Backbone bond lengths (Angstrom), bond angles and torsions (degrees), N, CA, C in turn:
res aa  C-N    CA-C-N  psi(-1)  N-CA   C-N-CA  omega(-1)  CA-C   N-CA-C  phi
1 M - - - 1.441 - - 1.544 109.87 -
2 K 1.318 117.01 147.08 1.442 122.49 -175.62 1.569 107.72 -111.19
3 F 1.328 112.37 130.99 1.519 118.41 174.64 1.510 107.99 -118.84
4 I 1.336 114.70 155.04 1.447 118.72 173.81 1.517 113.33 -97.16
5 R 1.348 115.21 -28.46 1.459 121.93 177.58 1.513 109.02 -150.30
6 I 1.311 115.64 146.83 1.506 120.38 175.13 1.514 107.47 -139.48
7 G 1.337 114.75 135.17 1.466 120.83 172.69 1.521 106.63 -107.40
8 V 1.315 116.83 137.43 1.451 124.03 -175.82 1.544 111.26 -126.28
9 D 1.312 115.60 127.58 1.473 117.68 168.30 1.521 106.96 -102.05
10 L 1.319 114.98 121.41 1.447 123.67 -178.75 1.547 111.89 -87.54
11 A 1.294 118.09 137.20 1.459 123.52 175.69 1.474 113.07 -141.87
12 K 1.313 118.83 -170.98 1.471 120.14 -174.08 1.549 107.67 -76.01
13 N 1.353 118.94 -49.57 1.453 121.87 -174.83 1.507 114.15 -115.50
14 Y 1.312 118.20 -34.32 1.445 120.86 -173.52 1.563 107.32 -124.58
15 F 1.349 113.76 141.90 1.441 121.02 -179.21 1.514 109.55 -121.82
16 Q 1.334 116.24 140.99 1.445 120.70 -177.98 1.577 105.94 -108.27
17 I 1.322 115.70 136.02 1.465 119.30 176.25 1.511 109.41 -123.14
18 H 1.347 115.30 150.12 1.439 126.77 179.27 1.550 104.98 -131.51
19 A 1.346 119.37 105.58 1.436 121.26 -171.70 1.529 111.95 -123.65
20 L 1.314 115.01 150.70 1.456 119.61 174.84 1.542 109.93 -129.13
21 S 1.297 115.12 135.21 1.463 119.39 -176.89 1.585 108.69 -95.85
22 S 1.323 116.41 -23.15 1.507 117.17 172.10 1.563 104.90 -157.45
23 E 1.328 115.18 167.61 1.458 118.47 179.62 1.513 112.94 -61.46
24 D 1.343 118.94 -28.27 1.443 122.89 -176.03 1.565 113.77 -95.50
25 A 1.314 118.33 -10.09 1.451 122.40 -176.91 1.552 111.20 -82.53
26 P 1.313 116.36 152.44 1.501 118.88 172.28 1.474 110.07 -69.49
27 A 1.316 114.91 154.65 1.492 121.47 -177.62 1.526 109.47 -70.55
28 V 1.364 117.55 149.58 1.415 122.65 173.96 1.475 106.44 -107.99
29 T 1.326 118.82 124.48 1.481 121.21 177.32 1.505 108.92 -118.62
30 R 1.301 115.08 139.45 1.470 117.89 -179.76 1.554 108.35 -149.52
31 E 1.307 113.99 151.44 1.447 121.68 173.54 1.533 106.41 -106.83
32 L 1.385 113.32 122.93 1.457 119.05 -177.82 1.510 112.95 -118.78
33 T 1.297 116.73 152.51 1.483 120.75 175.02 1.572 104.89 -90.90
34 R 1.308 116.82 172.45 1.401 120.79 178.99 1.596 111.85 -56.41
35 R 1.297 117.78 -42.97 1.418 122.35 177.95 1.567 112.68 -67.03
36 T 1.301 113.38 -45.86 1.503 115.56 -177.58 1.546 111.75 -71.98
37 M 1.318 116.93 -24.24 1.491 121.16 174.82 1.505 108.23 -62.70
38 H 1.308 119.11 -47.51 1.453 123.55 175.71 1.526 111.50 -56.17
39 E 1.313 115.30 -51.34 1.484 122.92 178.96 1.533 111.36 -56.40
40 F 1.349 115.43 -51.64 1.477 120.76 -178.47 1.508 112.00 -56.79
41 F 1.300 119.26 -51.88 1.478 122.50 -178.54 1.524 114.48 -68.72
42 S 1.314 117.08 -28.07 1.494 118.49 179.25 1.494 110.58 -77.59
43 K 1.357 119.30 -18.87 1.449 122.14 -177.60 1.526 116.24 -92.29
44 I 1.356 113.77 -13.36 1.455 119.14 -178.49 1.500 110.38 -101.29
45 E 1.327 115.24 161.59 1.480 119.92 174.30 1.495 111.70 -71.32
46 P 1.330 117.42 147.67 1.469 119.32 178.54 1.496 112.69 -52.24
47 C 1.357 116.20 140.00 1.474 122.00 177.30 1.502 108.94 -150.09
48 R 1.289 114.48 -175.97 1.464 120.06 179.49 1.574 106.33 -87.54
49 V 1.297 114.95 136.18 1.469 122.52 -178.61 1.515 109.92 -125.73
50 G 1.309 117.84 122.79 1.468 122.08 173.12 1.521 107.12 -104.26
51 M 1.340 114.60 134.65 1.426 116.34 -178.70 1.528 112.65 -139.02
52 E 1.320 117.18 155.63 1.415 123.23 177.35 1.512 109.83 -62.80
53 A 1.322 116.08 138.89 1.472 117.67 174.52 1.512 110.58 -84.63
54 C 1.282 114.24 112.39 1.483 118.64 -179.34 1.607 106.61 -151.40
55 G 1.336 114.35 -170.22 1.439 119.31 -172.92 1.515 113.67 -59.73
56 S 1.323 119.40 -37.90 1.448 120.80 -177.20 1.522 115.58 -92.86
57 A 1.358 115.38 3.36 1.504 120.58 -173.41 1.554 110.01 -64.22
58 H 1.321 117.61 -36.64 1.484 118.02 -178.06 1.572 110.51 -69.32
59 Y 1.331 114.41 -39.00 1.434 117.38 177.08 1.505 112.87 -59.40
60 W 1.350 115.28 -51.00 1.473 121.67 179.79 1.527 111.68 -64.25
61 A 1.326 116.23 -36.50 1.488 119.63 177.19 1.546 108.91 -60.13
62 R 1.317 119.04 -43.28 1.447 121.25 179.67 1.546 110.32 -66.27
63 E 1.350 118.14 -41.75 1.411 123.68 177.64 1.533 112.21 -59.09
64 L 1.338 112.84 -51.26 1.472 117.58 -177.66 1.520 113.55 -67.15
65 K 1.351 115.75 -36.60 1.461 122.20 177.24 1.487 110.22 -61.40
66 A 1.344 116.97 -41.38 1.481 121.51 177.26 1.500 113.00 -61.13
67 M 1.289 116.12 -28.24 1.494 122.90 179.06 1.528 110.94 -86.52
68 G 1.377 118.96 -5.49 1.467 121.64 178.23 1.516 115.48 100.49
69 H 1.345 117.16 0.40 1.425 123.17 -179.01 1.543 108.75 -81.59
70 T 1.304 118.55 153.66 1.486 123.31 172.07 1.512 109.06 -105.63
71 K 1.332 117.11 141.82 1.501 120.65 -174.97 1.470 112.95 -119.05
72 H 1.362 116.38 154.45 1.464 125.02 176.49 1.474 105.58 -146.27
73 Y 1.298 115.41 149.52 1.496 121.26 -178.10 1.561 110.39 -107.96
74 V 1.387 111.34 149.90 1.489 117.33 174.75 1.513 108.84 -134.94
75 E 1.323 118.46 165.04 1.405 124.92 179.92 1.534 110.22 -74.67
76 R 1.309 115.30 152.39 1.499 123.01 -179.14 1.564 113.72 -66.88
77 G 1.374 116.97 143.41 1.443 121.72 177.59 1.536 108.39 -111.44
78 K 1.389 112.38 -151.08 1.460 116.82 -173.58 1.545 114.61 -96.60
79 N 1.326 120.37 -28.31 1.446 121.26 177.69 1.471 109.98 -149.04
80 D 1.315 118.44 173.22 1.467 122.83 -167.36 1.542 110.89 -68.35
81 A 1.335 118.12 -43.07 1.496 120.54 -178.67 1.539 108.39 -66.04
82 V 1.269 118.38 -44.08 1.493 123.45 177.84 1.511 109.35 -61.96
83 D 1.342 117.92 -45.16 1.416 120.77 179.72 1.577 112.66 -60.57
84 A 1.285 114.53 -41.12 1.494 119.20 -179.48 1.514 108.37 -66.97
85 E 1.312 118.23 -45.40 1.461 121.66 178.48 1.519 111.74 -63.78
86 A 1.314 119.40 -40.18 1.456 122.46 175.38 1.472 112.49 -63.62
87 A 1.267 117.21 -41.32 1.501 121.77 175.87 1.549 109.45 -59.21
88 Y 1.278 117.73 -43.12 1.427 123.50 178.74 1.542 110.31 -60.61
89 F 1.375 114.16 -53.95 1.469 117.61 -179.34 1.498 113.83 -65.65
90 A 1.309 118.67 -36.18 1.465 121.85 175.73 1.524 111.05 -58.87
91 K 1.377 116.87 -39.41 1.403 121.82 178.18 1.544 109.51 -67.49
92 M 1.295 115.71 -33.57 1.467 120.97 -177.83 1.538 111.14 -77.67
93 G 1.362 115.77 -18.44 1.497 118.68 179.39 1.562 109.92 96.65
94 Q 1.289 121.10 4.83 1.429 125.75 176.97 1.540 110.20 -104.79
95 W 1.322 115.29 154.63 1.460 119.42 177.66 1.522 110.95 -121.19
96 L 1.282 117.51 141.22 1.473 123.08 -178.39 1.521 110.51 -80.65
97 R 1.271 116.88 -33.78 1.466 118.71 -172.32 1.504 111.19 -111.95
């Protein structure tokens, strides 16, 4: 599958993503484990990825960059789904609040 932008909320065991394949398409949201996050990003074409700035952000930035994705950081929100959506909109240049 091809996405134009993906927002990621990073956590200890589960990660939330908010992805868009085109401007007109509905968003795809998924909860991924550490293993399935690697699998998911290695199977898609490189795209822009916005992620929450946290302790593991630099690790995931290196991993995603090695797969050809570009990364951007955003400030932390209140829950995983909101963080992933905020990361997506921050990458897009829009703000939810």
